[in-house]
N, C-alpha and C positions, 0 to 999 in steps of 0.2 A: 366847450371848456377845455383848456390846455391840461394835459395829463401832468400830475405832480410826480416828483421823483419817487416818493413813497408808493404812490399808486402804480407806478411803472414796475417796481419790484414786486408789489402785490399781484399784479396782473400776470407776470412772467414766471413767478416762483412761489413755491410753498415756503413761507418764512419761518424758520426755526431758530430761536435763540438757544445758546447752550453754554455751559461752563463745566469745568472739571476741577477736581482736587487731586493733588499728587504730592509726592515727596521727591526731592531731587538728590541725586548722588553724582558727584563730580565725575565726568567722563562716561556716564551711563545714561541710558534713556530713563525717563522718570518712572517711579513706582506709582502707578495710577490707583486711586482709591475709588473714585466714582465719577459719573457724568450725570448732569441733569439737563433735560431738553424741554422747551416749551414752544408750542405752536402759537405764534404771535397773534394770529387772527382768531383761532378757536379757543385759545386758552388752555388746551390740553397739555398736561405735564407728564413727563416720563423720568423716573429716577432709576438709574442704571448702576448696579454695583459690580457687574462683571462685563467682560468684553462680549460674551454671548448675548447678553441683554441688549447691548448697543447694536450688534449685528442683526438682531431680530426686530429692530424698530421699523415701523411702517412708512419708510421714507423712500421715495424714488429719487435717487441721487442725480438723475438727469434733469430734474425740475425742482430740486430743493436748494434753497440758499441758506447757509448757516450764518447767523449773526453772532459775532463773538467780540470780546474785548481783549485783544492781544492774540492774534491768530496763531503765532508760533507756539504759544503755550498749549493751546487746545490741540493743535496738530501734532505736537510731540506726544501728547497723551493718546491721541488716536493711533499714531504709529506704534507706540509702545504696546497697545492692545491689538495690534495686527490689523488695523483699519486704515485704508488708504486715505490720503488727503482728498477731500471732496473738491470738485471743480469750481463750485460757486461758494465763495466766502466773502462776507463783508466784515472788515476789521474796523470797529468803531473807534478804536484808539488812533489808528492812522488818520481817519477822517476828521476826528476832533482836532488832532494836531494840525492837519492840513489847512483848516479854516481859521486857525488862531495863531499860528507861528509868525513871529515878526522879528525875532532877534533882539527883543527888548529886555532879555534877561528875566523871563518869567520864573517864578519860584519852582523848585523841584517838586514834581508831583502835580503840576498844573493840570495835566490831562489824564490823571487817574480817573477811573470810572466814577468814583464817588464825587470828585470835584467837578467833573463835567455834568453829572446829574444835578448837582447843586446849582451850577450856572444855568441850566435849563429849567430850573424850578420844579424838579421832580418832588412829589409829596414826601414829606419827611419820613413817613412810616416805611417807605421803600429804600431809604438811603441810610444805611447803618452808620454808626459813629466809628471813627478811626480806632478807638479803643477796642470796640467789639471786633473789628476786623483783625487787629493785632492779636487779640486773645484767641481767635479761631485759627489764625495762621500758626501760632505757637502750639495749639492743640494738635494740629495736623502734622506739623514738621517734627515735633519733639517726642512723638510716641510711635510704638510699633503695634500696639493694639489698643482698643478702646472699649469701654463699657457700652452696653446697648443704648443707654441714654445719650452718651457722648457721640456715638456713631450717628444717631438720629440728628443730633445737633449739627454734625458735619454735613449731612444731607440737606438740612434746612438752610444752612449757610450757603451751600452751593446753589440751592434753588433761589435764594434771595438775589445772588449775583446774576443768575440766568434771567430772572424776571426783570430786574433793573436794566440789564443789557437790552432786552426786547423792548422795554418802554422807551429807551433812548433813540431807537431807530427813527421813528417818525419826526420828532422835533429836530434831530440832527439832519435828516434829509431836507427838512424845510430850510434850515440854516445854510446848507450846502447849495440848495437851489437858489436861494436869495443871493449868495455870494457870487455864484457863477451864472448870472442871469443872461449873459451873452452866449451861453453854450446850450446845446440841445440836450434834453433830458436823456435820451439813449446814450449819447456820448459820455455824459457824466457818469451814468450807471456803469457802463463798460469800463471806464477808467477806475472806478471804485472796486469793481470785481477783479480787475487786473492787479491792483495793489494788494487786495486781500489774498489772492492766490500766490503772489510773490512771497508774502509773509508765511503762507502755508508751506511753500516749498523751502523756505529757510529751515523749517523743521526737518525736511528730507535731507538737506545738506548736513544738519546736525547729526541725524541718525547715521548717515554714511560714514562720517568721521574721517580723519586723516590717518592712514596707516603709518606706523612707526616701528623702529627697531626696539622691540620690547626688552630684549636682553640688555642692550646698552642703556636704555632708559632706566631700567630697574637697578642697574649697577651704579648709575649716577645717584639715584635716590638713596641707595643704601650706603655708599662709601664716600660721597663727596666731602662730608664734614671731616673725614679722616685725612684728606689730602689737600684741602683748600688752602691751608697755611703754606704748604710747599709750593703750590701754584702761585700764591701771592708773592712769595719771596722771589720766584723765578721772574715773574712779570715786573716786579719792582726794580729789577736790575735794568730794565728798559725805562721805566717811568720815574722811579725815585720819588714817589709821593707818599710812601708809608714809612713809619719809623721802625726801629728794631722790634717793637712789640706788635707790629701790624696795624698801628693806628694811622689813619689818614691825616696828614698834616697840611694845613692851609698854606704855610710858608713854602713848603716844598712844591705844592701845586702851583703856586704863583711863580716860583722860580722856573718850573717847567714851561709855563706860558711865556715867560720872558725868553727862555732858550729857543722857543720855536716862533718867536715874534708875533704872538697873539695877545700879549698882556694888555697893550694899549686899547685895543678894541673890544676886549672881553667885558661882558656886562658886569657891573659892580653892584654890590648890595648897598643898603642905606648906611652901612658902616664902612663903605669903601673897600670891601673885600671882594675878590673875584668870586662870582657866583659858582656854586657847585650843583645847582639844581639840575635835575634830570633833563628838563627841556633845554637848558643851555648847552649841556653836553651833546644832546641830540642835534641841536642847530649847528654846532661847530664840528661835528665828528668828521665831516668830509673835508674839512680844512687842513687836517694833518693826521697822519696815521697814528700818532701817539694819542690824540684825542679820541679817535675811534677805538683804540685799544683800551684806553682808560674807561670809557663808557661801558665796554663789554666786561671788563674785569670787575668794575664796581657792581654791575648787575649780577654777575656770577657770585661774587663774595657776599652780597647782601641777601642772597636767596637761600632759604632752607630747602626749597624744592626747585625742580627745573621749571623756571618760568616759561610760559608759552604753551604748556601742555596740561590737559586734564584727561588722563588715559583710562579707558575702560578695561574690563577684563579681557575683551577681545583684541587688545593691542591697538585700538584706534583712539585718537585724541578728539575730544568733542568740546567745542566752545560755541557760544552764541555769536552770531554775526551782527545782530542788531540792525537789520534793514530799516531804513527810513528814520533812524534815530537823530539825525542832524537836520538843520534847517534846509540844507540842500537835498535831503533825502539820502545822502551817502550813508553807508553802513559804518558802524564803529565797533569792530570786533575788539574784545578785551585782550590786552597784552598778557594777562595772567594765564589764559588758556587757549590762545591762538598764536602759533609760532610765526605767522607772517607779519605781525606787528611787534615782535620782539627782536632781539639782536640776531643778526643774520646767521651767526654760527650755529644757533639752535636748530636751524632747518636741517642740519646734518643728521638729526635723529629721525627724519622722515625717510621711510623706506618702502618702496613698492612691493606688494606681496608677490610671492612666486607665481609666475605665469601672467603677471599684470605689468602694465606700465602706467606711470603717472605723467600726465601732460599738463604743463603750465601754459595755458593759451591766453595770450595777452592782446588786447586791442592796440594796434600800432599807431602811435601818435594820436591817441584818442582826443585829447583836449584841443590841439590845433585843428583837427578835423571837425570837431563840433563848432569851434569858432568860425571856421570857413563856411560850414553849412548854414549857420544861423545868420551870419552877416553878409554872405554872398560876396565877400572880398575876392576879387579875381586873382590877385597875386597869391593870396593864401590858398585859394583853391588849387592853383598850380603847384604851390609848395608842397601840399600834402599828398600830391601824387607820387612824390619821391621822399627822400630824407629831408623833412621840413627844416631841420636845424642846419644842415649843410647848405641847403638851398638859401636860407637866410644869410648865412655867413658869406656865401658866394655873391649874393645880390648886394650885400653891403660892401663888397670889395675886400673883405678881411683875409681871403685866401689868395689874393692876386700875387703871383710870383712865388707862392709857397709850394714846394714839391715834397718836402719831408713828411712822410706819413704820420710820424709821431706828433709833429707840430700841427698837422691838420686835425688830428684827434683832439688836441688841446683846444684849438680854435672852435671846433664843433661843440665841445663840451661847454665852452664859455657862452656860445650863442644859445645853446640849449638852456643853460641855467638862466640866461638873461630873458629869453623868450617866455619861459614858464614863470619866472619871478615877476615880470611886468604884468602877466595875467593875474597874479595874486596881488597886484598893486604895490609891489616893492619899489622903494625909492632908490636913487643912484648910490647913496651912501651904503645902504645895506647890500646892494648888488655888488659894489666894489669889494666889500668884505667877502661875499659869497664866492666870487670868481677870482679873488686874490689879485685884483688889478687896481691901478690908481683910480680915484674918484672921477677925474676928468675923462678917463677912458670909459668908465661905466656910463657916464652921461652921454658920451658919443654913441655907444652901443644902443642905449635906450632910444635916442633920437633916430638912429638908423632904422631900428625895428618899427618904431611908430610911423616913420615916413613910408616905409615899404608897405606896411599893412594899414594905411591910413583909413581905408574904408571900414575895416573892422573896428578901429578905435573910435571912429565917428559913430558907428552903429551902437557900440556899448555905451557911449556917452548918452545917446538918445534914449536907449533902453532904461538907463538909470533915471534920467529926467522924467520919463513917462511913468516910471514907478512912483516917483514922488507926487506926480499929478493924480494918477489913478488910485493910488493907495495899495496897489498889489501888482505882482507880476507872476505869470504862470508859465510852465513848460507847455509844449505841444500836447502833452497827455495829462495835464491837470494838476501837477504838483505846484503848490502856491506858496508865495511869500507875501505877507501883508506888512503895511507900515502904519496901520491904525494905532493910535496912542503912543507912537514912537516920537518923542519930542525933538530929537536932534539927529538929522541924517547927513550932517555936513562935515563930520570929522573924517580924517583920512582913513581911520579904521573902518568906519561905516562904508565909505566909498570902495575900499578894497573888498569888503564882504559883498557889496552889491554888484560890483563888476565881475566878481568871480561866480556869483550865484547861478546865472543862466548856464554856464559851462558845466559846473559840477552837478547841477540838478538834472540836466539832460544826460550827463554821464551815468548818473545813478539809474535813470530810467532805461538806458541801454543795457546796463548790467542786469537789472531785474527782468527785463523782457527776454534777455538771453537765458537767464536761469529758467524761466518758465518754459521756453521752447526747447532747451536742451533736455530738461527733465521729462517733458512730454515725449521727446524723441528717444527716451530710454538711455540717455547719457548719465553716468554716475558722477555727480559733482561732489567732491570732497571738501571744497572750500572756495570762497570768493576772496579776491585780493584787490581791492580798489577797482581796477578796470580789467581784471583777469579772473579766470576760473581755473581751479585745479580739478582735472577730470581723470578718473581711473578707467582704463580700457584693457581689454584682453590683449595679450601679446601673442597674436595668432596671425593667420594668413589675411585676415580682414583689417589688420591694423592700419595699413596705409589708406585703405578706402575709408575707414572710420575717421582718420585724421583729416582727410579731405572733406568728409561730411561735416565734421565739427567746425572746420574753418569756414566752410560755406554757410553753415547755419548761423554762425556768429556775424558774418558779413551781412546777411539778410536782416538779422535782428537790428543791427545798427542802422541800416537803411530804413527799416520800418519806423524807427523813432525820429531820426533827423532828416530823412529823405536823401541821404548820401552815404556812400560807403566810407568806412574808416580806412584811409590809406588806399593804396593801389590794389591790395589783395586782402583787405578786411582785417586780418589779424595774423599774428605770428606765433608759432609754437616755440616759446623760448627754451623750454626744457622738455624733452621726451625721456623719461627716467626709468631705467631698469635698475633695480637695486636701490642704492643710497642716493639721496638728493645731491645734485651737482651744485657745487658751491664756488663762489669766488675764492681766489687763492688765500687771501688773508683770513676769511671766515673758516675755510676748510682747515687751515693751519692751526687756528685756535681750537677747533673741535678736536683735531688730532692730538694736540698737546694736552687738553683736558683728559681725553681717553687714555693717553700714555700714563698720566699720573694715576688714574683709576685702575689701570691694569697692573700697576705695581703693588696694589693692595692684595695681600694674601687672602 
């Protein structure tokens, strides 16, 4: 008889479900109240109210697999109590998401533990009502002490979640096994364990935090309101979009767009006014320096605190990275407490501690390399051995007879924008706007790129068609997108999403496998940024050797996932920072100006 997925885990591990209760404080590790553990097979339960009780539990961590629902939460709690992240974790939230996600716009909360339990038909007595859960959350989060009776109710609540989590493992394993019938049980199991460990190590990254200049950060928090009007007046001399009272005026904004020749193509609202939505400003900020400045100024002025940071008492900013939160598996860090998804000038508050360096290590040309590895396109394989975007421009004849370095940079940028935009399914009209060239020229560039890399585009077309036939597509390592119950897959938006999915999902797997292996190798990761990691290293005699080790480790991780190196040398160290974060000129200038105003405050 063939071994089932559940029996595989049962055979190789002691299966322990667990849950914790804690209070959160922005920028800090959680204040842990308790843990509850249950042996899924024997039914034995342990209630732990101190870290010492957890450390004394009779578990062999070399042979115990912890079953959790949202591993990053439990791992934060373990770390806060001085307990290392265990090697073997199954995160049932990830696995429930992986077998159900289709991009069909499921309602928020579709994969909460309670909703998944209801879908699997768990007995009602084990599935609490949402009202009960909300009441218990309020009790935990809104109090500093509890009566004996209420404390027991918190432990009971934690135990209920622990029991339900354990009950979900077997039916979820059966559903996973059914969905991936063409895959071997040991492979499925190892992929699940890998995803669980990645989520666990997300908590390690949270604990490490991003070191910042606490003095300047506190000065901004304390004094910004006093000088924000002066700053606005100064910037308005350039933008002229605010009136004398500091009110943003639509007519002035539209005049600005006319002055910089963006009015005609600027998205309009239903009332035919130019949109001022954040997303619109973000989409257009690279089109003109004034739009980039306006976006930054609006974000600064609209904020009561410094967006992009949640700083703890130790001077480190901590925010959730939200691994696997998108349909591709890519992370979605919050812009409110993560500086790398906020305005670039904010990164100037990042500062390496004394005796340390911060290394921003980035996979070079990651997406084209993934495209080449998956499609086996010979031209693309050659292109990614060097500068893929200049290779593309040269092959298209765009650089023929051009010797001016500045002009070559412009051409490279145009072909980079076009290459990436086509990968996202962008049409020629949108591309023309993005690269600020006539539509006919954008059409020609698209045609040149698709002709040069025809094998890749043929492969991605076949991949999407097979997705429609089979009802799902997966990465090499088991991340899945389904199309069951999706009525319409023929819109342009659907095709853009489907064509982009294999590239982004493998990119996510490269990052998470890199995170696992770097942390195992004692690298201190402070943040992840799309296809890059921010690593803190000692500034000592071993620095060069450690930089080489970091680079080699990242190259191996990419090759593990897609069978091919990323670029000719794996990755590049974009920034090796001693002291303050190194910024682009315009971002650094904005930071310096903000600090100039703040330093004028007595």
